[in-house]
C-alpha positions as CSV (number, residue, x, y, z in Angstrom):
1,M,0.1,0.1,0.0
2,G,1.7,3.2,-1.1
3,A,1.8,6.4,1.1
4,R,-1.3,8.5,1.7
5,Q,-1.6,11.6,-0.1
6,G,-2.2,14.8,1.6
7,V,-4.9,17.8,0.8
8,R,-4.8,21.6,0.5
9,L,-7.7,23.4,1.2
10,D,-8.6,27.1,1.1
11,I,-9.7,28.0,4.3
12,Y,-10.0,31.7,4.1
13,P,-13.6,31.6,3.4
14,Y,-14.0,29.8,7.0
15,L,-12.4,32.7,8.5
16,H,-14.8,35.5,7.6
17,H,-16.3,36.0,11.2
18,S,-12.7,36.3,12.9
19,C,-10.3,39.0,12.9
20,L,-8.1,37.2,9.8
21,G,-11.3,37.5,7.8
22,H,-10.3,41.5,7.6
23,A,-6.7,40.4,6.6
24,P,-5.6,41.7,3.2
25,L,-5.5,38.3,1.9
26,E,-7.3,36.8,-1.2
27,A,-6.7,33.1,0.0
28,L,-5.3,30.9,3.0
29,Y,-4.3,27.8,2.1
30,L,-3.7,24.6,4.4
31,T,-2.1,21.7,3.5
32,I,-2.4,18.3,5.5
33,D,0.5,15.7,4.7
34,G,-0.1,12.3,4.2
35,S,0.5,11.6,8.3
36,D,-2.6,14.0,9.1
37,R,-0.5,17.0,10.4
38,I,-0.2,20.5,9.1
39,A,2.6,20.8,6.9
40,R,2.0,24.2,5.1
41,V,0.1,27.6,5.2
42,E,0.2,29.8,2.1
43,L,-0.8,33.5,2.5
44,G,-1.8,35.4,-0.3
45,S,-3.3,34.3,-3.9
46,G,-2.4,30.6,-3.3
47,G,-0.1,30.4,-6.2
48,L,3.0,29.7,-3.8
49,R,3.2,25.8,-3.9
50,Q,1.1,22.8,-4.7
51,D,2.4,19.9,-2.5
52,A,-1.1,18.5,-2.3
53,P,-4.4,18.4,-4.7
54,L,-6.7,21.4,-4.1
55,Q,-9.9,20.2,-2.3
56,K,-13.1,22.0,-2.4
57,G,-14.5,21.9,1.1
58,F,-14.8,19.2,3.7
59,A,-16.4,16.5,1.4
60,N,-13.6,14.4,0.2
61,L,-11.7,14.5,3.4
62,S,-10.8,11.6,5.6
63,A,-12.3,12.1,9.3
64,A,-8.7,12.6,10.3
65,Q,-7.9,15.4,7.8
66,A,-11.2,17.2,8.4
67,Q,-10.4,17.0,12.4
68,V,-7.0,18.4,11.5
69,V,-8.4,21.1,9.1
70,Q,-11.3,22.1,11.9
71,L,-8.5,22.5,14.7
72,G,-6.1,24.8,12.3
73,I,-9.6,26.7,11.3
74,D,-10.5,27.1,15.1
75,W,-6.8,28.1,15.8
76,L,-6.6,30.8,13.0
77,A,-10.1,31.7,13.8
78,A,-9.0,32.8,17.7
79,W,-5.8,34.5,16.1
80,P,-4.7,37.3,17.5
81,N,-6.7,37.2,20.8
82,S,-5.3,33.5,21.6
83,P,-2.5,32.9,19.4
84,T,-0.7,30.5,22.0
85,E,-2.1,26.9,21.9
86,L,0.0,25.6,19.3
87,D,0.6,22.9,21.1
88,R,-3.1,21.6,20.1
89,L,-2.2,21.3,16.6
90,P,-0.3,18.5,15.1
91,L,2.1,20.3,12.8
92,A,4.7,18.4,10.5
93,P,8.6,18.5,11.7
94,A,10.5,21.2,10.8
95,A,12.9,20.5,7.9
96,S,16.1,20.8,9.9
97,D,17.5,21.4,13.2
98,F,17.9,25.1,13.0
99,Q,14.4,25.3,11.5
100,Q,13.3,23.6,14.7
101,R,15.4,26.0,16.9
102,L,13.9,28.9,15.0
103,R,10.3,27.5,15.3
104,S,10.8,27.5,19.0
105,A,12.2,30.9,19.3
106,L,9.5,32.3,16.8
107,V,6.5,30.6,19.0
108,A,7.9,31.7,22.3
109,T,7.8,35.3,21.3
110,Q,4.6,36.6,22.7
111,P,1.8,38.2,20.7
112,G,2.3,41.6,20.0
113,Q,6.1,41.8,20.6
114,T,8.7,41.8,18.2
115,L,12.5,40.8,17.8
116,T,15.2,42.1,15.1
117,Y,16.8,39.6,13.0
118,S,19.9,40.4,14.8
119,R,18.7,39.7,18.0
120,L,17.1,36.5,17.1
121,A,20.5,35.7,15.4
122,S,22.4,36.3,18.6
123,A,19.9,34.2,20.6
124,L,20.4,31.4,18.3
125,A,24.3,31.7,17.7
126,T,23.7,32.3,14.0
127,A,23.8,35.3,11.6
128,P,20.7,37.6,10.7
129,R,20.9,36.5,7.4
130,A,20.1,32.9,8.5
131,V,17.4,34.0,10.4
132,G,16.2,35.9,7.4
133,A,16.5,32.8,5.3
134,G,14.8,30.4,7.9
135,C,11.9,33.0,8.3
136,R,11.6,33.2,4.6
137,A,11.5,29.2,4.6
138,N,9.0,29.2,7.2
139,P,6.3,26.6,5.9
140,L,3.9,27.8,8.8
141,P,3.7,31.4,8.6
142,L,1.0,32.8,11.4
143,L,1.2,29.2,13.2
144,V,5.1,30.0,13.4
145,P,5.0,33.7,13.7
146,C,7.6,34.7,11.4
147,H,6.3,38.3,11.1
148,R,7.4,39.0,14.5
149,V,11.0,39.4,13.4
150,V,11.6,42.8,12.1
151,A,14.6,44.7,10.7
152,A,16.7,47.2,12.9
153,Q,15.2,50.1,10.7
154,G,11.7,49.2,9.8
155,R,9.5,46.2,9.1
156,G,11.8,44.1,6.4
157,G,10.3,41.6,4.4
158,Y,7.5,38.7,4.8
159,C,7.0,35.8,3.3
160,G,9.9,36.1,0.9
161,G,8.6,39.6,-0.3
162,S,10.5,42.8,0.0
163,S,10.1,45.2,2.7
164,A,7.4,47.1,0.1
165,G,4.3,45.7,-1.4
166,E,1.6,43.6,-0.7
167,W,3.8,41.0,1.5
168,A,5.0,43.9,3.6
169,A,1.6,45.2,3.7
170,L,0.4,42.3,5.2
171,K,3.0,41.9,7.7
172,G,1.9,45.4,9.0
173,W,-1.5,44.3,9.3
174,L,-0.4,41.2,11.1
175,L,1.7,43.1,13.7
176,E,-0.8,46.0,14.2
177,A,-3.6,43.4,15.0
178,E,-1.6,41.6,17.4
179,Q,-0.3,44.7,19.0
180,A,-4.0,45.8,19.2
181,T,-5.2,42.8,21.2
182,A,-1.9,42.1,23.1
183,K,-2.5,41.5,26.8
184,P,-0.2,43.2,29.2
185,R,2.1,41.1,31.1
186,D,1.7,41.2,34.9
């Protein structure tokens, strides 16, 4: 028996009543791998990658896939008011040890806070360019909040885009939404 194939679903229509429903996005794709884990989140127009066939709604999903997609939708619908319960989501493993260390550092960054590429690089004992490349290669934006990493001067790029244009505007929107709802620490 061959490996089970993953699925890819545009979940943006399911988020229309949430904060993300007002994001400057055209689509938000969730890819579930053959092991029923969230393997990729794609923002924007959806033309980034096609790791799995595009599904139209839940009808053709297995029960396990539908459950994972629903968990992802629920988590994203709660963003940014409650974006910290990532351990509930079955995520595909990081591609490398460095990606795992970067993922852990990004997830530990509180909503509404930002880190510079150089500060995060120092914490990970690497170079700022490595952090930038790692953020650009992050297959799980929003879930692993690489938008919280900013340049020393300005916000910097996002999802492989430059520091200007639609990706930079989306990064700005995400940061502003988190900062508006961030709960002060005691």
